[in-house]
PDB file of N, CA, C and O in Angstrom:
ATOM      1  N   MET A   1      66.479  -5.983  19.317  1.00  0.00           N
ATOM      2  CA  MET A   1      64.640  -5.836  19.185  1.00  0.00           C
ATOM      3  C   MET A   1      64.103  -7.039  18.140  1.00  0.00           C
ATOM      4  O   MET A   1      64.485  -7.333  17.007  1.00  0.00           O
ATOM      5  N   SER A   2      63.126  -7.572  18.942  1.00  0.00           N
ATOM      6  CA  SER A   2      62.328  -8.344  17.862  1.00  0.00           C
ATOM      7  C   SER A   2      61.663  -8.153  16.719  1.00  0.00           C
ATOM      8  O   SER A   2      61.350  -6.966  16.628  1.00  0.00           O
ATOM      9  N   GLU A   3      61.251  -8.887  15.663  1.00  0.00           N
ATOM     10  CA  GLU A   3      61.345  -8.738  14.258  1.00  0.00           C
ATOM     11  C   GLU A   3      60.145  -8.807  14.207  1.00  0.00           C
ATOM     12  O   GLU A   3      59.486  -9.404  15.058  1.00  0.00           O
ATOM     13  N   ILE A   4      59.565  -8.115  13.042  1.00  0.00           N
ATOM     14  CA  ILE A   4      57.902  -7.679  12.495  1.00  0.00           C
ATOM     15  C   ILE A   4      57.943  -8.924  12.027  1.00  0.00           C
ATOM     16  O   ILE A   4      59.053  -9.453  11.960  1.00  0.00           O
ATOM     17  N   GLU A   5      56.524  -9.828  11.514  1.00  0.00           N
ATOM     18  CA  GLU A   5      56.309 -10.859  11.030  1.00  0.00           C
ATOM     19  C   GLU A   5      55.692 -10.556  10.212  1.00  0.00           C
ATOM     20  O   GLU A   5      55.106  -9.490  10.401  1.00  0.00           O
ATOM     21  N   TYR A   6      55.464 -11.198   8.975  1.00  0.00           N
ATOM     22  CA  TYR A   6      54.198 -11.020   7.802  1.00  0.00           C
ATOM     23  C   TYR A   6      53.729 -12.613   7.649  1.00  0.00           C
ATOM     24  O   TYR A   6      54.345 -13.590   7.223  1.00  0.00           O
ATOM     25  N   LEU A   7      52.416 -12.469   8.159  1.00  0.00           N
ATOM     26  CA  LEU A   7      51.589 -13.647   7.790  1.00  0.00           C
ATOM     27  C   LEU A   7      50.910 -13.818   6.497  1.00  0.00           C
ATOM     28  O   LEU A   7      50.423 -12.902   5.834  1.00  0.00           O
ATOM     29  N   THR A   8      50.918 -14.985   6.213  1.00  0.00           N
ATOM     30  CA  THR A   8      50.366 -14.763   4.475  1.00  0.00           C
ATOM     31  C   THR A   8      49.413 -16.070   4.410  1.00  0.00           C
ATOM     32  O   THR A   8      49.328 -16.937   5.279  1.00  0.00           O
ATOM     33  N   ASP A   9      48.836 -16.021   3.393  1.00  0.00           N
ATOM     34  CA  ASP A   9      47.577 -17.189   3.057  1.00  0.00           C
ATOM     35  C   ASP A   9      48.511 -18.307   2.071  1.00  0.00           C
ATOM     36  O   ASP A   9      49.603 -18.085   1.546  1.00  0.00           O
ATOM     37  N   LYS A  10      47.778 -19.425   2.024  1.00  0.00           N
ATOM     38  CA  LYS A  10      48.272 -20.605   1.624  1.00  0.00           C
ATOM     39  C   LYS A  10      49.201 -20.221   0.028  1.00  0.00           C
ATOM     40  O   LYS A  10      50.160 -20.830  -0.447  1.00  0.00           O
ATOM     41  N   THR A  11      48.335 -18.757  -0.610  1.00  0.00           N
ATOM     42  CA  THR A  11      49.438 -18.953  -1.846  1.00  0.00           C
ATOM     43  C   THR A  11      50.467 -17.608  -1.724  1.00  0.00           C
ATOM     44  O   THR A  11      50.824 -16.961  -2.708  1.00  0.00           O
ATOM     45  N   GLY A  12      50.807 -17.361  -0.562  1.00  0.00           N
ATOM     46  CA  GLY A  12      51.865 -16.391  -0.104  1.00  0.00           C
ATOM     47  C   GLY A  12      51.434 -15.021   0.043  1.00  0.00           C
ATOM     48  O   GLY A  12      52.379 -14.256   0.240  1.00  0.00           O
ATOM     49  N   LYS A  13      50.016 -14.343  -0.001  1.00  0.00           N
ATOM     50  CA  LYS A  13      49.782 -13.263   0.008  1.00  0.00           C
ATOM     51  C   LYS A  13      49.789 -12.401   1.357  1.00  0.00           C
ATOM     52  O   LYS A  13      48.911 -12.778   2.133  1.00  0.00           O
ATOM     53  N   PRO A  14      50.246 -11.776   1.632  1.00  0.00           N
ATOM     54  CA  PRO A  14      50.708 -11.154   2.982  1.00  0.00           C
ATOM     55  C   PRO A  14      48.886 -10.705   3.065  1.00  0.00           C
ATOM     56  O   PRO A  14      48.152 -10.129   2.261  1.00  0.00           O
ATOM     57  N   LYS A  15      48.576 -11.480   4.878  1.00  0.00           N
ATOM     58  CA  LYS A  15      47.346 -11.201   5.312  1.00  0.00           C
ATOM     59  C   LYS A  15      47.435 -10.252   6.399  1.00  0.00           C
ATOM     60  O   LYS A  15      46.416  -9.593   6.606  1.00  0.00           O
ATOM     61  N   ALA A  16      48.487 -10.034   7.172  1.00  0.00           N
ATOM     62  CA  ALA A  16      48.541  -9.594   8.476  1.00  0.00           C
ATOM     63  C   ALA A  16      50.009  -9.149   9.173  1.00  0.00           C
ATOM     64  O   ALA A  16      50.910  -9.799   8.642  1.00  0.00           O
ATOM     65  N   VAL A  17      50.318  -8.584   9.809  1.00  0.00           N
ATOM     66  CA  VAL A  17      51.353  -7.991  10.259  1.00  0.00           C
ATOM     67  C   VAL A  17      51.481  -8.296  11.899  1.00  0.00           C
ATOM     68  O   VAL A  17      50.607  -7.826  12.627  1.00  0.00           O
ATOM     69  N   VAL A  18      52.219  -8.830  12.294  1.00  0.00           N
ATOM     70  CA  VAL A  18      52.499  -9.324  14.015  1.00  0.00           C
ATOM     71  C   VAL A  18      54.091  -8.304  14.404  1.00  0.00           C
ATOM     72  O   VAL A  18      55.242  -8.573  14.059  1.00  0.00           O
ATOM     73  N   VAL A  19      53.561  -7.040  15.273  1.00  0.00           N
ATOM     74  CA  VAL A  19      54.167  -6.135  15.713  1.00  0.00           C
ATOM     75  C   VAL A  19      54.629  -6.338  17.173  1.00  0.00           C
ATOM     76  O   VAL A  19      53.743  -6.050  17.978  1.00  0.00           O
ATOM     77  N   PRO A  20      55.720  -6.737  17.689  1.00  0.00           N
ATOM     78  CA  PRO A  20      56.123  -7.090  18.955  1.00  0.00           C
ATOM     79  C   PRO A  20      55.504  -6.356  20.051  1.00  0.00           C
ATOM     80  O   PRO A  20      55.189  -5.171  19.939  1.00  0.00           O
ATOM     81  N   ILE A  21      55.307  -7.114  21.220  1.00  0.00           N
ATOM     82  CA  ILE A  21      54.787  -5.837  22.281  1.00  0.00           C
ATOM     83  C   ILE A  21      55.574  -4.798  22.434  1.00  0.00           C
ATOM     84  O   ILE A  21      55.147  -3.644  22.418  1.00  0.00           O
ATOM     85  N   GLU A  22      57.021  -5.167  22.624  1.00  0.00           N
ATOM     86  CA  GLU A  22      57.789  -3.899  22.942  1.00  0.00           C
ATOM     87  C   GLU A  22      58.051  -2.974  22.158  1.00  0.00           C
ATOM     88  O   GLU A  22      58.337  -1.851  22.573  1.00  0.00           O
ATOM     89  N   LEU A  23      57.992  -3.320  20.727  1.00  0.00           N
ATOM     90  CA  LEU A  23      58.076  -2.234  19.755  1.00  0.00           C
ATOM     91  C   LEU A  23      56.498  -1.404  19.674  1.00  0.00           C
ATOM     92  O   LEU A  23      56.405  -0.197  19.450  1.00  0.00           O
ATOM     93  N   TRP A  24      55.645  -2.064  19.840  1.00  0.00           N
ATOM     94  CA  TRP A  24      54.440  -1.460  19.730  1.00  0.00           C
ATOM     95  C   TRP A  24      54.474  -0.743  21.172  1.00  0.00           C
ATOM     96  O   TRP A  24      53.559   0.066  21.012  1.00  0.00           O
ATOM     97  N   LYS A  25      54.855  -0.570  22.223  1.00  0.00           N
ATOM     98  CA  LYS A  25      54.828   0.146  23.666  1.00  0.00           C
ATOM     99  C   LYS A  25      55.827   1.199  23.091  1.00  0.00           C
ATOM    100  O   LYS A  25      55.309   2.316  23.115  1.00  0.00           O
ATOM    101  N   GLN A  26      57.333   1.203  22.485  1.00  0.00           N
ATOM    102  CA  GLN A  26      57.510   2.209  21.880  1.00  0.00           C
ATOM    103  C   GLN A  26      56.705   3.276  21.206  1.00  0.00           C
ATOM    104  O   GLN A  26      56.689   4.428  21.638  1.00  0.00           O
ATOM    105  N   PHE A  27      55.962   2.855  20.032  1.00  0.00           N
ATOM    106  CA  PHE A  27      55.432   3.436  18.911  1.00  0.00           C
ATOM    107  C   PHE A  27      53.926   4.282  19.570  1.00  0.00           C
ATOM    108  O   PHE A  27      53.228   4.982  18.836  1.00  0.00           O
ATOM    109  N   LEU A  28      53.637   4.074  20.949  1.00  0.00           N
ATOM    110  CA  LEU A  28      52.475   4.432  21.509  1.00  0.00           C
ATOM    111  C   LEU A  28      53.279   5.487  22.570  1.00  0.00           C
ATOM    112  O   LEU A  28      52.786   6.589  22.809  1.00  0.00           O
ATOM    113  N   SER A  29      54.293   5.146  23.058  1.00  0.00           N
ATOM    114  CA  SER A  29      54.856   6.107  24.227  1.00  0.00           C
ATOM    115  C   SER A  29      55.562   7.250  23.491  1.00  0.00           C
ATOM    116  O   SER A  29      56.152   8.211  23.984  1.00  0.00           O
ATOM    117  N   GLY A  30      55.362   6.918  22.126  1.00  0.00           N
ATOM    118  CA  GLY A  30      56.288   8.000  21.707  1.00  0.00           C
ATOM    119  C   GLY A  30      55.008   8.972  20.885  1.00  0.00           C
ATOM    120  O   GLY A  30      53.900   9.231  21.355  1.00  0.00           O
ATOM    121  N   ASP A  31      55.648   9.471  19.297  1.00  0.00           N
ATOM    122  CA  ASP A  31      55.015  10.015  18.833  1.00  0.00           C
ATOM    123  C   ASP A  31      53.412   9.645  18.293  1.00  0.00           C
ATOM    124  O   ASP A  31      52.578  10.542  18.170  1.00  0.00           O
ATOM    125  N   GLY A  32      53.148   8.423  18.036  1.00  0.00           N
ATOM    126  CA  GLY A  32      52.681   7.300  17.715  1.00  0.00           C
ATOM    127  C   GLY A  32      51.222   7.199  18.490  1.00  0.00           C
ATOM    128  O   GLY A  32      50.553   6.173  18.364  1.00  0.00           O
ATOM    129  N   SER A  33      50.691   8.462  19.410  1.00  0.00           N
ATOM    130  CA  SER A  33      49.327   8.600  19.856  1.00  0.00           C
ATOM    131  C   SER A  33      48.239   8.711  18.816  1.00  0.00           C
ATOM    132  O   SER A  33      47.130   8.185  18.904  1.00  0.00           O
ATOM    133  N   SER A  34      48.672   9.441  17.839  1.00  0.00           N
ATOM    134  CA  SER A  34      47.851   9.637  16.879  1.00  0.00           C
ATOM    135  C   SER A  34      48.261   8.384  15.038  1.00  0.00           C
ATOM    136  O   SER A  34      49.239   7.756  14.633  1.00  0.00           O
ATOM    137  N   LYS A  35      47.042   8.605  14.597  1.00  0.00           N
ATOM    138  CA  LYS A  35      47.371   7.204  13.677  1.00  0.00           C
ATOM    139  C   LYS A  35      48.171   7.420  12.345  1.00  0.00           C
ATOM    140  O   LYS A  35      48.659   6.555  11.618  1.00  0.00           O
ATOM    141  N   GLU A  36      48.190   8.851  12.194  1.00  0.00           N
ATOM    142  CA  GLU A  36      49.593   9.647  11.400  1.00  0.00           C
ATOM    143  C   GLU A  36      51.038   8.809  12.123  1.00  0.00           C
ATOM    144  O   GLU A  36      51.849   8.038  11.608  1.00  0.00           O
ATOM    145  N   GLY A  37      50.926   9.330  13.461  1.00  0.00           N
ATOM    146  CA  GLY A  37      52.040   9.246  14.207  1.00  0.00           C
ATOM    147  C   GLY A  37      52.672   7.736  14.310  1.00  0.00           C
ATOM    148  O   GLY A  37      53.861   7.421  14.266  1.00  0.00           O
ATOM    149  N   LEU A  38      51.720   7.044  14.434  1.00  0.00           N
ATOM    150  CA  LEU A  38      51.753   5.307  14.500  1.00  0.00           C
ATOM    151  C   LEU A  38      52.294   5.147  13.237  1.00  0.00           C
ATOM    152  O   LEU A  38      53.377   4.561  13.247  1.00  0.00           O
ATOM    153  N   LEU A  39      51.837   5.519  12.040  1.00  0.00           N
ATOM    154  CA  LEU A  39      51.801   5.164  10.946  1.00  0.00           C
ATOM    155  C   LEU A  39      53.489   5.353  10.561  1.00  0.00           C
ATOM    156  O   LEU A  39      54.096   4.336  10.224  1.00  0.00           O
ATOM    157  N   GLU A  40      54.173   6.573  10.613  1.00  0.00           N
ATOM    158  CA  GLU A  40      55.422   6.970  10.363  1.00  0.00           C
ATOM    159  C   GLU A  40      56.011   6.482  11.364  1.00  0.00           C
ATOM    160  O   GLU A  40      57.137   6.301  10.899  1.00  0.00           O
ATOM    161  N   GLU A  41      56.047   6.117  12.480  1.00  0.00           N
ATOM    162  CA  GLU A  41      57.037   5.596  13.737  1.00  0.00           C
ATOM    163  C   GLU A  41      57.070   3.941  13.351  1.00  0.00           C
ATOM    164  O   GLU A  41      58.107   3.479  13.825  1.00  0.00           O
ATOM    165  N   ILE A  42      56.489   3.168  12.832  1.00  0.00           N
ATOM    166  CA  ILE A  42      56.536   1.705  12.032  1.00  0.00           C
ATOM    167  C   ILE A  42      56.850   1.909  10.561  1.00  0.00           C
ATOM    168  O   ILE A  42      57.191   0.873   9.990  1.00  0.00           O
ATOM    169  N   GLU A  43      56.816   2.961   9.849  1.00  0.00           N
ATOM    170  CA  GLU A  43      57.820   2.834   8.576  1.00  0.00           C
ATOM    171  C   GLU A  43      59.114   3.417   8.489  1.00  0.00           C
ATOM    172  O   GLU A  43      59.850   3.199   7.527  1.00  0.00           O
ATOM    173  N   ASP A  44      59.538   4.398   9.769  1.00  0.00           N
ATOM    174  CA  ASP A  44      60.823   4.427  10.019  1.00  0.00           C
ATOM    175  C   ASP A  44      61.629   3.608  10.559  1.00  0.00           C
ATOM    176  O   ASP A  44      62.856   3.712  10.551  1.00  0.00           O
ATOM    177  N   TYR A  45      60.714   2.377  11.274  1.00  0.00           N
ATOM    178  CA  TYR A  45      61.402   1.383  12.081  1.00  0.00           C
ATOM    179  C   TYR A  45      61.454   0.247  10.883  1.00  0.00           C
ATOM    180  O   TYR A  45      62.360  -0.583  10.809  1.00  0.00           O
ATOM    181  N   CYS A  46      60.370   0.329   9.971  1.00  0.00           N
ATOM    182  CA  CYS A  46      60.636  -0.575   8.747  1.00  0.00           C
ATOM    183  C   CYS A  46      62.149  -0.569   8.076  1.00  0.00           C
ATOM    184  O   CYS A  46      63.000  -1.458   8.076  1.00  0.00           O
ATOM    185  N   LEU A  47      62.173   0.971   7.413  1.00  0.00           N
ATOM    186  CA  LEU A  47      63.123   1.652   6.510  1.00  0.00           C
ATOM    187  C   LEU A  47      64.661   1.795   7.355  1.00  0.00           C
ATOM    188  O   LEU A  47      65.722   2.130   6.828  1.00  0.00           O
ATOM    189  N   SER A  48      64.433   1.417   8.902  1.00  0.00           N
ATOM    190  CA  SER A  48      65.914   1.796   9.492  1.00  0.00           C
ATOM    191  C   SER A  48      66.097  -0.009   9.556  1.00  0.00           C
ATOM    192  O   SER A  48      67.295  -0.194   9.342  1.00  0.00           O
ATOM    193  N   LYS A  49      65.662  -0.873   9.683  1.00  0.00           N
ATOM    194  CA  LYS A  49      65.673  -2.208   9.611  1.00  0.00           C
ATOM    195  C   LYS A  49      66.292  -2.953   8.003  1.00  0.00           C
ATOM    196  O   LYS A  49      67.227  -3.720   7.773  1.00  0.00           O
ATOM    197  N   ALA A  50      65.430  -2.402   7.259  1.00  0.00           N
ATOM    198  CA  ALA A  50      65.837  -2.264   5.887  1.00  0.00           C
ATOM    199  C   ALA A  50      67.236  -2.064   5.749  1.00  0.00           C
ATOM    200  O   ALA A  50      67.926  -2.988   5.319  1.00  0.00           O
ATOM    201  N   MET A  51      67.720  -1.019   6.045  1.00  0.00           N
ATOM    202  CA  MET A  51      69.127  -0.023   6.198  1.00  0.00           C
ATOM    203  C   MET A  51      70.066  -1.069   6.904  1.00  0.00           C
ATOM    204  O   MET A  51      71.217  -1.300   6.534  1.00  0.00           O
ATOM    205  N   ASP A  52      69.500  -1.610   7.857  1.00  0.00           N
ATOM    206  CA  ASP A  52      70.631  -2.369   8.798  1.00  0.00           C
ATOM    207  C   ASP A  52      71.086  -3.623   7.790  1.00  0.00           C
ATOM    208  O   ASP A  52      72.174  -4.158   7.574  1.00  0.00           O
ATOM    209  N   GLU A  53      69.766  -3.832   7.288  1.00  0.00           N
ATOM    210  CA  GLU A  53      69.834  -5.231   6.711  1.00  0.00           C
ATOM    211  C   GLU A  53      70.748  -5.364   5.396  1.00  0.00           C
ATOM    212  O   GLU A  53      71.369  -6.356   5.013  1.00  0.00           O
ATOM    213  N   ALA A  54      70.654  -4.036   4.784  1.00  0.00           N
ATOM    214  CA  ALA A  54      71.524  -3.962   3.432  1.00  0.00           C
ATOM    215  C   ALA A  54      72.877  -3.526   3.659  1.00  0.00           C
ATOM    216  O   ALA A  54      73.753  -3.606   2.797  1.00  0.00           O
ATOM    217  N   LYS A  55      73.075  -2.998   4.984  1.00  0.00           N
ATOM    218  CA  LYS A  55      74.610  -2.911   5.300  1.00  0.00           C
ATOM    219  C   LYS A  55      75.309  -4.350   5.044  1.00  0.00           C
ATOM    220  O   LYS A  55      75.946  -4.572   4.013  1.00  0.00           O
ATOM    221  N   ASN A  56      75.103  -5.489   6.266  1.00  0.00           N
ATOM    222  CA  ASN A  56      74.971  -6.588   5.999  1.00  0.00           C
ATOM    223  C   ASN A  56      74.869  -7.557   4.743  1.00  0.00           C
ATOM    224  O   ASN A  56      75.116  -8.761   4.810  1.00  0.00           O
ATOM    225  N   SER A  57      74.429  -6.812   3.452  1.00  0.00           N
ATOM    226  CA  SER A  57      74.530  -7.655   2.226  1.00  0.00           C
ATOM    227  C   SER A  57      75.635  -7.376   1.559  1.00  0.00           C
ATOM    228  O   SER A  57      76.214  -6.294   1.657  1.00  0.00           O
ATOM    229  N   PRO A  58      76.142  -8.649   0.583  1.00  0.00           N
ATOM    230  CA  PRO A  58      77.044  -8.682  -0.182  1.00  0.00           C
ATOM    231  C   PRO A  58      76.831  -7.282  -1.383  1.00  0.00           C
ATOM    232  O   PRO A  58      75.760  -6.931  -1.878  1.00  0.00           O
ATOM    233  N   VAL A  59      78.042  -6.739  -1.602  1.00  0.00           N
ATOM    234  CA  VAL A  59      77.832  -5.713  -2.680  1.00  0.00           C
ATOM    235  C   VAL A  59      78.096  -6.321  -3.924  1.00  0.00           C
ATOM    236  O   VAL A  59      79.199  -6.848  -4.074  1.00  0.00           O
ATOM    237  N   LEU A  60      77.043  -6.344  -5.099  1.00  0.00           N
ATOM    238  CA  LEU A  60      77.330  -7.116  -6.290  1.00  0.00           C
ATOM    239  C   LEU A  60      77.794  -5.819  -7.354  1.00  0.00           C
ATOM    240  O   LEU A  60      77.444  -4.639  -7.325  1.00  0.00           O
ATOM    241  N   ASN A  61      78.726  -6.539  -8.299  1.00  0.00           N
ATOM    242  CA  ASN A  61      78.916  -5.568  -9.453  1.00  0.00           C
ATOM    243  C   ASN A  61      77.644  -5.912 -10.397  1.00  0.00           C
ATOM    244  O   ASN A  61      76.901  -6.871 -10.190  1.00  0.00           O
ATOM    245  N   ARG A  62      77.520  -5.104 -11.332  1.00  0.00           N
ATOM    246  CA  ARG A  62      76.767  -5.100 -12.267  1.00  0.00           C
ATOM    247  C   ARG A  62      76.475  -6.256 -13.125  1.00  0.00           C
ATOM    248  O   ARG A  62      75.397  -6.552 -13.639  1.00  0.00           O
ATOM    249  N   LYS A  63      77.465  -6.789 -13.189  1.00  0.00           N
ATOM    250  CA  LYS A  63      76.884  -8.022 -14.142  1.00  0.00           C
ATOM    251  C   LYS A  63      76.103  -9.410 -13.089  1.00  0.00           C
ATOM    252  O   LYS A  63      75.164 -10.182 -13.286  1.00  0.00           O
ATOM    253  N   GLU A  64      76.934  -9.223 -12.110  1.00  0.00           N
ATOM    254  CA  GLU A  64      76.204 -10.176 -10.280  1.00  0.00           C
ATOM    255  C   GLU A  64      74.675 -10.015 -10.413  1.00  0.00           C
ATOM    256  O   GLU A  64      73.777 -10.856 -10.443  1.00  0.00           O
ATOM    257  N   ALA A  65      74.659  -8.020 -10.517  1.00  0.00           N
ATOM    258  CA  ALA A  65      73.306  -8.215  -9.923  1.00  0.00           C
ATOM    259  C   ALA A  65      72.327  -8.665 -10.863  1.00  0.00           C
ATOM    260  O   ALA A  65      71.467  -9.490 -10.551  1.00  0.00           O
ATOM    261  N   LEU A  66      72.419  -8.172 -11.970  1.00  0.00           N
ATOM    262  CA  LEU A  66      71.561  -8.646 -12.976  1.00  0.00           C
ATOM    263  C   LEU A  66      71.194 -10.181 -13.120  1.00  0.00           C
ATOM    264  O   LEU A  66      70.046 -10.626 -13.120  1.00  0.00           O
ATOM    265  N   THR A  67      72.105 -10.751 -13.215  1.00  0.00           N
ATOM    266  CA  THR A  67      72.400 -12.033 -13.105  1.00  0.00           C
ATOM    267  C   THR A  67      71.039 -12.662 -11.706  1.00  0.00           C
ATOM    268  O   THR A  67      70.073 -13.410 -11.859  1.00  0.00           O
ATOM    269  N   TYR A  68      71.525 -11.995 -10.522  1.00  0.00           N
ATOM    270  CA  TYR A  68      70.715 -12.444  -9.479  1.00  0.00           C
ATOM    271  C   TYR A  68      69.176 -11.905  -9.785  1.00  0.00           C
ATOM    272  O   TYR A  68      68.206 -12.658  -9.699  1.00  0.00           O
ATOM    273  N   LEU A  69      69.097 -10.808 -10.073  1.00  0.00           N
ATOM    274  CA  LEU A  69      67.798 -10.392 -10.495  1.00  0.00           C
ATOM    275  C   LEU A  69      67.089 -11.371 -11.752  1.00  0.00           C
ATOM    276  O   LEU A  69      65.900 -11.166 -11.998  1.00  0.00           O
ATOM    277  N   GLU A  70      67.508 -11.970 -12.197  1.00  0.00           N
ATOM    278  CA  GLU A  70      66.727 -12.944 -13.509  1.00  0.00           C
ATOM    279  C   GLU A  70      66.610 -13.942 -12.435  1.00  0.00           C
ATOM    280  O   GLU A  70      65.438 -14.303 -12.324  1.00  0.00           O
ATOM    281  N   GLY A  71      67.374 -14.495 -11.637  1.00  0.00           N
ATOM    282  CA  GLY A  71      66.878 -15.867 -11.060  1.00  0.00           C
ATOM    283  C   GLY A  71      65.653 -15.657 -10.273  1.00  0.00           C
ATOM    284  O   GLY A  71      65.097 -16.611  -9.729  1.00  0.00           O
TER     285      GLY A  71
END
Protein backbone atom coordinates (compact mmCIF):
# COMPACT_ATOMS: atom_id res chain seq x y z
CA MET A 1 0.00 0.00 0.00
CA SER A 2 1.15 3.56 -0.67
CA GLU A 3 2.63 5.64 2.09
CA ILE A 4 1.10 8.66 3.76
CA GLU A 5 3.27 11.70 3.07
CA TYR A 6 3.78 14.77 5.22
CA LEU A 7 4.32 18.16 3.60
CA THR A 8 6.40 20.70 5.50
CA ASP A 9 7.25 24.36 5.18
CA LYS A 10 10.78 25.68 4.67
CA THR A 11 11.53 25.34 8.39
CA GLY A 12 10.42 21.70 8.51
CA LYS A 13 7.13 22.41 10.32
CA PRO A 14 4.38 19.99 9.16
CA LYS A 15 1.71 21.72 7.07
CA ALA A 16 -0.33 18.98 5.37
CA VAL A 17 -0.79 15.25 4.93
CA VAL A 18 -1.15 13.48 1.59
CA VAL A 19 -3.29 10.34 1.78
CA PRO A 20 -3.14 8.00 -1.25
CA ILE A 21 -6.45 7.54 -3.12
CA GLU A 22 -6.59 3.78 -2.50
CA LEU A 23 -6.20 4.35 1.24
CA TRP A 24 -8.80 7.13 1.19
CA LYS A 25 -11.27 4.81 -0.58
CA GLN A 26 -10.60 2.13 2.03
CA PHE A 27 -11.37 4.61 4.82
CA LEU A 28 -14.60 5.73 3.20
CA SER A 29 -15.83 2.23 2.39
CA GLY A 30 -15.55 1.08 5.99
CA ASP A 31 -16.32 2.76 9.28
CA GLY A 32 -14.97 6.07 8.00
CA SER A 33 -18.27 7.63 6.91
CA SER A 34 -18.30 9.80 10.02
CA LYS A 35 -15.57 12.21 11.07
CA GLU A 36 -14.79 10.15 14.18
CA GLY A 37 -14.72 6.91 12.19
CA LEU A 38 -12.38 8.40 9.61
CA LEU A 39 -10.04 9.68 12.31
CA GLU A 40 -10.01 6.24 13.96
CA GLU A 41 -9.26 4.56 10.62
CA ILE A 42 -6.34 6.91 9.94
CA GLU A 43 -4.99 6.45 13.47
CA ASP A 44 -5.24 2.66 13.16
CA TYR A 45 -3.44 2.76 9.81
CA CYS A 46 -0.63 4.96 11.14
CA LEU A 47 -0.17 2.84 14.28
CA SER A 48 -0.10 -0.30 12.16
CA LYS A 49 2.54 1.19 9.85
CA ALA A 50 4.64 2.29 12.85
CA MET A 51 4.45 -1.21 14.33
CA ASP A 52 5.47 -2.74 10.98
CA GLU A 53 8.45 -0.38 10.78
CA ALA A 54 9.41 -1.18 14.37
CA LYS A 55 9.57 -4.89 13.54
CA ASN A 56 12.28 -4.10 10.99
CA SER A 57 14.24 -1.84 13.34
CA PRO A 58 17.33 -3.08 15.13
CA VAL A 59 17.00 -3.85 18.83
CA LEU A 60 19.41 -1.71 20.83
CA ASN A 61 20.70 -2.34 24.31
CA ARG A 62 20.35 0.41 26.92
CA LYS A 63 23.73 2.02 26.19
CA GLU A 64 23.17 2.02 22.42
CA ALA A 65 19.68 3.46 22.85
CA LEU A 66 20.93 6.29 25.07
CA THR A 67 23.72 7.06 22.60
CA TYR A 68 21.20 7.14 19.76
CA LEU A 69 18.85 9.47 21.67
CA GLU A 70 21.69 11.85 22.50
CA GLY A 71 22.67 12.13 18.83
